[in-house]
C-alpha positions in Angstrom: 12.7 -30.7 -2.4 10.1 -29.8 0.1 11.5 -26.3 1.6 10.4 -23.0 0.4 13.8 -21.7 -0.9 13.9 -24.9 -3.2 10.5 -24.1 -4.5 11.3 -20.5 -5.2 14.7 -21.4 -7.2 12.8 -24.0 -9.0 10.0 -21.6 -9.9 12.5 -19.0 -11.2 14.4 -21.7 -13.3 11.1 -22.8 -15.0 10.3 -19.3 -15.7 13.5 -18.7 -17.5 13.0 -22.1 -19.7 9.6 -21.0 -20.4 9.1 -17.2 -21.2 5.5 -17.5 -21.6 5.0 -18.9 -18.2 3.8 -16.2 -15.5 5.5 -16.4 -12.2 2.0 -17.7 -10.8 2.2 -20.5 -13.5 5.9 -21.4 -12.6 5.1 -21.4 -8.8 2.1 -23.7 -9.1 4.1 -26.1 -11.5 7.0 -26.3 -9.0 4.7 -27.2 -6.2 3.0 -30.1 -8.3 6.6 -31.3 -8.9 7.7 -31.1 -5.3 4.6 -32.5 -4.0 3.9 -35.2 -6.5 3.7 -39.0 -5.2 7.0 -40.8 -5.4 5.9 -43.3 -8.1 5.4 -40.1 -10.6 8.7 -38.2 -10.3 10.4 -40.3 -7.7 12.3 -42.4 -10.4 14.0 -39.5 -11.7 15.4 -37.4 -9.0 15.6 -33.6 -9.6 18.6 -31.7 -8.9 20.0 -28.2 -9.5 22.8 -25.7 -8.6 21.7 -23.6 -5.8 21.1 -20.0 -6.7 23.5 -17.2 -5.1 22.3 -16.0 -1.6 22.1 -12.4 -3.1 21.0 -11.1 -6.3 21.0 -7.7 -8.1 17.8 -5.8 -8.4 16.9 -2.8 -10.7 16.8 -0.3 -7.8 20.6 -0.6 -7.3 20.4 -2.8 -4.0 20.7 -6.5 -3.4 18.1 -8.7 -2.1 18.7 -11.6 -0.1 16.9 -14.8 -1.2 17.3 -16.9 1.9 14.2 -15.4 3.5 11.9 -15.9 0.7 8.4 -16.8 1.7 6.0 -19.7 0.3 4.3 -17.5 -2.1 7.1 -16.0 -4.2 10.7 -14.6 -4.4 10.3 -12.0 -1.8 11.9 -10.6 1.4 10.4 -11.3 4.6 10.3 -7.7 5.4 12.0 -4.7 3.7 12.5 -1.4 5.3 11.1 1.9 3.6 14.2 3.5 1.8 15.2 7.2 2.7 13.8 9.9 0.5 16.1 11.8 -1.6 15.1 15.0 0.1 12.8 16.2 3.0 10.8 19.3 2.3 11.9 22.2 4.6 9.4 24.7 3.6 5.9 25.0 2.1 7.4 26.3 -1.0 9.6 23.3 -1.4 6.9 20.8 -0.8 4.9 22.5 -3.6 8.1 22.3 -5.9 8.6 18.7 -5.1 4.9 17.8 -5.8 5.1 19.7 -9.1 8.4 18.0 -10.1 6.6 14.5 -9.6 6.3 12.9 -6.1 6.9 9.4 -6.4 5.4 7.3 -3.4 7.4 4.0 -2.9 4.9 0.9 -2.2 7.4 -2.0 -1.9 9.2 -4.5 -4.1 8.2 -7.1 -6.9 9.2 -10.7 -7.1 12.4 -9.6 -9.0 13.3 -7.2 -6.2 12.5 -3.9 -8.4 11.0 -1.0 -6.3 7.5 -0.3 -7.2 6.8 3.4 -7.3 3.9 5.6 -8.2 3.8 9.3 -9.3 0.9 10.6 -7.0 -0.4 12.7 -9.7 -1.2 9.8 -11.8 -2.8 7.8 -9.0 -4.4 10.4 -7.0 -6.8 8.4 -4.7 -5.9 5.1 -3.2 -8.2 2.0 -1.9 -6.2 -0.3 0.5 -8.4 -3.4 1.4 -6.6 -5.6 4.3 -7.4 -8.5 6.3 -6.8 -8.6 10.1 -3.0 -8.8 10.9 -2.0 -8.8 7.1 -0.1 -5.6 7.6 -2.4 -3.0 6.3 -1.8 -0.5 9.0 1.9 -0.7 8.6 1.3 0.1 4.8 -0.6 3.2 5.6 1.9 4.1 8.0 4.6 3.8 5.5 2.5 6.2 3.2 2.1 8.7 5.9 5.8 8.8 6.6 6.5 9.7 2.9 3.9 12.2 2.5 5.0 14.0 5.8 8.5 14.0 4.7 7.5 15.5 1.5 5.9 18.3 3.2 2.2 17.2 2.4 -0.6 18.6 4.9 -1.8 15.2 6.4 -5.2 14.6 7.8 -5.8 11.2 9.4 -9.4 10.0 10.1 -8.9 7.1 12.5 -11.8 4.8 12.0 -10.8 2.5 15.1 -10.0 5.6 17.1 -6.6 4.0 18.5 -4.6 3.1 15.5 -2.7 6.3 14.9 -2.6 7.7 18.5 1.2 7.9 18.0 1.0 10.6 15.3 -1.1 13.2 17.2 1.2 16.2 16.9 3.7 14.8 14.5 5.1 17.4 12.0 2.7 18.0 9.0 -0.1 15.8 10.7 -2.6 18.5 11.2 -5.2 16.3 12.7 -5.9 12.7 14.0 -9.6 12.4 14.5 -10.7 9.7 17.0 -14.6 10.3 17.4 -17.2 10.2 14.9 -18.3 13.8 15.0 -14.5 14.7 14.6 -14.4 12.4 11.5 -17.2 14.1 9.8 -15.7 17.7 10.7 -12.4 16.6 9.2 -13.6 15.4 6.0 -16.1 18.4 5.9 -13.0 20.8 6.4 -10.9 19.0 3.6 -14.2 19.3 1.2 -14.5 23.2 2.1 -10.6 23.7 1.7 -11.1 21.9 -1.9 -14.2 24.2 -2.9 -12.0 27.2 -1.8 -9.3 26.1 -4.0 -11.5 25.6 -7.0 -13.5 28.9 -6.4 -10.1 30.9 -6.2 -8.4 28.7 -8.9 -5.5 28.1 -6.3 -4.0 25.0 -7.7 -0.5 26.3 -6.0 -1.7 25.6 -2.5 0.1 23.1 -0.5 -0.7 19.4 -1.3 -2.9 17.8 1.0 -3.6 14.1 1.7 -6.7 12.6 3.5 -6.3 9.3 5.2 -9.7 7.7 6.0 -9.0 4.4 7.7 -11.6 1.7 8.3 -14.3 3.2 6.5 -16.7 0.4 7.3 -16.4 1.3 11.0 -16.7 5.0 10.5 -19.9 4.3 8.4 -21.3 2.6 11.2 -20.3 4.7 13.9 -21.5 8.0 12.2 -24.9 6.5 11.2 -25.2 5.1 15.0 -24.6 8.4 16.5 -25.8 10.7 14.2 -28.1 8.9 11.6 -27.9 7.9 8.2 -28.2 11.5 6.6 -24.9 12.1 8.3 -23.2 9.1 7.2 -24.4 9.9 3.7 -23.0 13.4 3.9 -19.6 12.2 5.2 -19.3 10.0 2.1 -20.6 12.7 -0.1 -17.8 15.0 1.1 -15.4 12.0 0.6 -16.6 11.6 -3.1 -16.4 15.2 -3.7 -12.7 15.2 -2.8 -12.0 12.2 -5.1 -13.9 13.8 -8.2 -12.2 17.2 -8.0 -9.2 16.9 -5.7 -6.4 16.0 -8.2 -6.3 19.2 -9.8 -5.9 21.1 -6.8 -3.5 18.8 -5.2 -5.8 17.0 -2.8 -5.7 13.3 -2.6 -7.5 10.6 -0.5 -6.5 7.2 0.8 -9.3 5.1 2.1 -8.6 1.8 4.0 -11.2 -1.1 4.9 -11.2 -4.6 6.0 -14.3 -5.4 3.8 -15.9 -2.7 1.6 -18.8 -1.1 3.2 -21.9 -0.2 1.2 -21.1 3.4 0.8 -17.5 2.8 0.3 -18.7 0.6 -2.8 -20.2 3.5 -4.3 -17.1 5.5 -4.4 -14.9 2.4 -5.8 -14.8 3.8 -9.3 -13.1 7.0 -8.1 -9.8 5.0 -6.7 -7.0 4.8 -9.2 -4.8 2.7 -7.2 -6.2 -0.6 -5.5 -4.4 -2.6 -3.1 -5.4 -5.7 -1.4 -3.1 -6.6 1.5 -2.9 -10.2 2.7 -4.5 -13.1 0.9 -7.6 -11.7 -0.7 -10.8 -13.6 -0.3 -13.0 -14.2 -3.5 -15.4 -11.5 -2.6 -12.5 -9.0 -2.2 -11.3 -10.0 -5.7 -14.7 -9.3 -7.1 -14.9 -6.1 -5.3 -11.6 -4.5 -5.7 -10.4 -5.9 -9.0 -13.9 -6.2 -10.8 -12.5 -5.6 -14.4 -9.4 -8.0 -14.0 -8.8 -11.6 -14.9 -10.7 -13.3 -12.2 -9.3 -16.8 -12.8 -5.8 -15.4 -12.8 -6.5 -13.4 -9.5 -7.8 -16.3 -7.8 -4.7 -18.4 -8.4 -2.3 -15.7 -7.4 -4.4 -15.4 -4.3 -3.9 -18.9 -3.7 -0.3 -18.8 -4.0 -0.3 -15.8 -1.5 -1.7 -18.1 1.6 1.4 -18.3 3.3 2.9 -15.1 2.5 4.3 -12.7 5.3 2.5 -9.6 6.5 2.7 -6.7 4.0 2.4 -9.0 0.9 -0.4 -7.5 -1.5 -1.7 -7.5 -4.9 -2.2 -4.2 -6.6 -3.3 -2.5 -9.8 -2.5 1.1 -10.8 -2.1 3.2 -14.1 1.3 2.9 -15.7 2.2 0.0 -13.4 4.5 -2.7 -15.3 1.9 -5.4 -14.7 3.8 -8.2 -16.6 1.4 -10.9 -15.8 -2.5 -10.3 -15.8 -3.1 -6.6 -15.3 -2.1 -6.6 -11.7 1.2 -7.2 -9.7 2.1 -8.9 -6.2 4.5 -6.9 -4.0 6.0 -7.0 -0.6 5.1 -3.5 0.8 7.8 -1.6 2.6 7.7 -1.3 6.6 8.3 2.2 8.0 9.5 3.4 11.5 6.3 4.7 13.2 5.1 5.0 16.7 1.8 3.2 15.6 3.1 -0.2 14.7 6.0 -2.1 16.0 8.6 -3.1 13.2 10.3 -6.4 12.9 13.6 -6.6 14.9 15.3 -7.5 11.6 14.7 -4.2 10.3 15.8 -2.1 13.6 19.1 -0.7 12.3 17.3 0.6 9.2 14.5 2.1 11.1 16.8 4.0 13.5 18.6 5.3 10.6 15.3 6.5 9.1 14.2 8.0 12.3 17.4 9.8 13.0 18.0 11.3 9.0 14.5 11.7 8.2 11.5 11.5 10.9 13.5 13.7 13.3 14.2 16.4 10.9 11.0 16.8 9.4 10.0 20.3 10.2 6.2 21.6 11.1 5.1 23.3 8.2 1.4 23.7 9.2 -0.5 24.5 12.3 -2.8 21.9 13.8 -6.4 22.1 12.9 
């Protein structure tokens, strides 16, 4: 009973027998049983009928359990599903937004799709460790908002991660230098001021992606001084305080929250920690949650695949301790090479979605 699939099935069985168990409790107990010295449990061998290789999920698809990872009943990788429609005009993009634009993040341990209405969770924080899949998560969000016809601005803190999206339909700018970073966020803040002054909540929805906020803070301050760095984050805070009513949204990513990023932390409605979060990350990103439960869950994620994340958001069905664990979707993108196992799904997405997205906005 040492392999991961056995542990996964035992954890699921324990949770069914003990409804008061969280899935984290069941995993911990299963590992203790499996790894206990022979003198403790060895006299009574454990046996059970293996679970089926596929199981129904609430989204209407099936999920294979043969590839589950060590930290939970999750697929190794899962492709971003095709959207119901692609916005073919600016009025259609506005209509799709007003009708309730749902962004798909991934699946939970039961295989159920986790989706968030962007109007309820206006601004997102994504904290990711190196090689944990954070860039892939951001690319998945970018592909979805592009297809929905949102005006998309990308502030590329590493200056190289999103080069492949330069000129992509509905991506109006990808900034790659500190001076450009400040101008892009400044432009978005000016656009928001104009919308508020005119009462124009009917303008096209807009999403600003600020990636590697810590690197941006360092680079802007090094080249232009601390006043410039403060102005950058002041504009960012303005977007987050007043953007929601005017269809303006912000996604910020960072490996380790920078000093100024901490100042706007309360403005993030949705928070996502990709990869095994360190104790410091738990304290920074989820300060109001059950710390002990979070640390137990983080420990169980140590051997998870790229794209595994902990998240909290309003209205999320967090059946455990106020947060949930998900496997994030992987989207086809020129910025990140997807796993070979998803090649057919990604090819279909490129053909049916990415290649038919019209350019609704001129470049900045």
